[in-house]
Residue, then its C-alpha position, 0 to 999 in steps of 0.5 A: m899662687k894668685k888665681t890671676s897668675l895661675f890663669l895666665w900660666a895655664a893660658c900660656l901653657g895651652a897656647l904652647l900645647l895647642p896647634s896654631c891656626t895654620q897647623q889646624e888648617e893643615l890637618k884638615e883631611i883631603r878626601s879624593g873622589e868626594l864632593w869638594p865644596d868651595n867657600t860658597g858651598v858649590h863643588v869646585n869646578a876646575h878640572g884638568g887643572g894645575i896649581l901655582y903657589h905664589d906669595g903664600t897662596y895656592y891658586w888652582y886653575g882648571e876647566n869649568k865644566s857644565d852639567s851637560t857638555s865638556a865644551a867651554m861655556v864659562g872659561i878658565m876658573c881660578y880658586s885660591s887657598e892657603n892650606l889646600t883644603d879651603w878654596k875660595n872661588e875667584g871666578a872665571v879668570l879667562p872667560v869665553e868670548m860671548n859675542d865676537t864669533t871670530s874669536d878663538i875662544i868663543q863660547g862653545c870652543i874647547m879649552e882644556r888643561p890650563k896651567v899657569i906659571y909665574n915669570e920672575k923676570t917680567g912679573k907676569f902670570v902666563m897661562w897656556f892651555h889646549l884649545e880646539l875651535k868651536g864646531k871643529g872637534y879635536a882637529a885644530a890641536r892648538s895651544a893658546v896663551a894668555v897673560a895677567d898681572n895678577p894670579t887671579g887675573p883678568f888674563k888677556y888672551l893673546r893667540s893660539g896656534r900649532i907649535n914650532p912650525g918648520k922646526l925638527p927636534f933639535d936632537m934628531t941626528e943626520e941619519q934620522r933626518a935622512v930616514l925622515d926624508t924618505l917617509d911617504a904618507e901615501k905608503y902608510k894609509e892603513w893605520w895601527t899596523p906594525v909598519w905604520y907604528d914604525a913609521i910614526a916612531k921615525g917621524l911620519f907625523v912630524k914630517r906631516d905637520l912640519e910646515g904648519g906646526q906640531m899638534a898639541r892637546d893634553m899639556q903641562l908647564f914646568v919651570d926648572d931651577d934655572g927659571k927656564g920654562y917648558h911646555i910638554y904636550s901630547s902631539e902627533d895625534n896623541l901618539t908622541l909627547h913633545i917637550a918644547e922650550l919656552s921663550d924667556d917671557y914664556l909667551s912663545h916657543t924657541g923652536k927647541y924641542v924633543r920627542l918622548a916615547p915616540a908612538g907610545h900613545n901617552e897623554a895627560p903628562a904631569i912632571f916634577k923634579k927631585d934630587g936632579t931627576y925629572w919624573m913624568i907620570t902620564s896616561g894611555c889614550t882611552g878617551w874618558d875611560p881610565n887606564e893604567a898610569r905610566m911613568f918616565s924618568a930622565p937625568s935632563i929635561w931633554g932625556p934620555w927618558t926611561k920608562h918605569p912600571n905604573p907608580c900606582v899601587g893597591k886597589d884599582a891601581e891598574i886604572t889609576f884609581h878611576g882617574q887620569s893624571t893632570f899635575v904634580l904639586p910640590v907642597h910648599g914648606k915641606k921637604d920632598a913633598f909632592m902631591f899627585m893630582a888626577d881627575i875622575w871624569r864624568p862625561k855624562h855629567p861633566s860638572d860632577a867630575r871628581y878629584i884625586w889628590l894623593p901624596i907621592q911616596f918614594r920607595d927605593g928612590k922611585p915614586v909610589i902613589e897609594w890610594r888613601d880614603a883620607w889624609t892630611l899634609a902631615a903625611f909628608d912629615a912621616q916620610 
């Protein structure tokens, strides 16, 4: 055989045996809790975030945290990647307002847990996030919406407000409404008692906020298989989760919603769907401190929702590996591949908050999240 032919044969064989560039990139390790440099070498600053997959690229949206405060000094960030490990900083796609003091999103407000979904009908990218007005603490409990023509923005801020004013949960029975009518806030001035919890479960705070709209803090967005969009948020002073239907353009609410785990103190909802079952992972309410994750499942987005034990297993599972849930990402191109995302908060140095990304396994049909120091997307191939 000629040397030229031998060389070509070896080169072809090598091309067949070596993984493609895409495969090599996929095998880069994800190491939770460590510093994750972006393309400029700076730790990714996208906390409380979520990821949108669109046209071959992942877009990670999150809160920009400064070194000394969790208030919004920059705005909502976006990072892009094709492999979930190499991230390009796309900048602040919804920056805070610097000059207009009448703006809801003036610098120093609170902008938390941004999520972005794509509307197939309108071709628009829609962002919702939890908004608190500057200088008002967490009293506003508003939801805010912005829209863009491209995943990297710029996003146009539209408005903020409470949710579904004048609307009761659509599944509330006539009997339950009759009980709601009898609830008198004057009789429940002492919080945290068994009687007070019972009144909360029956809708005491739903009634309190009925006229102005329901509170919404930690939140999530979800688009179902039929294209319907849903907004899931911690309401009633973080005591009860609500699941609310979005309008066809995802820019407002239809007025249809249900309550999940009334008086259960759940926040940080992260939802996904597998084989027709809806799963939701949440946390308890302990401020910046980590706590034990909770999990719920339902045959319909509207319920009924069943509570399950903590899906985390292994060392520090009882405090969700020192983190708090923020999103569950279906990994594109891999069957039944879901990645759990959480934040390790650093309130004394907010910009140094770290990320937990772990593969969700399924044992006996239920999600399980087990700590791994390092892993690659190949972990899903072994499931």
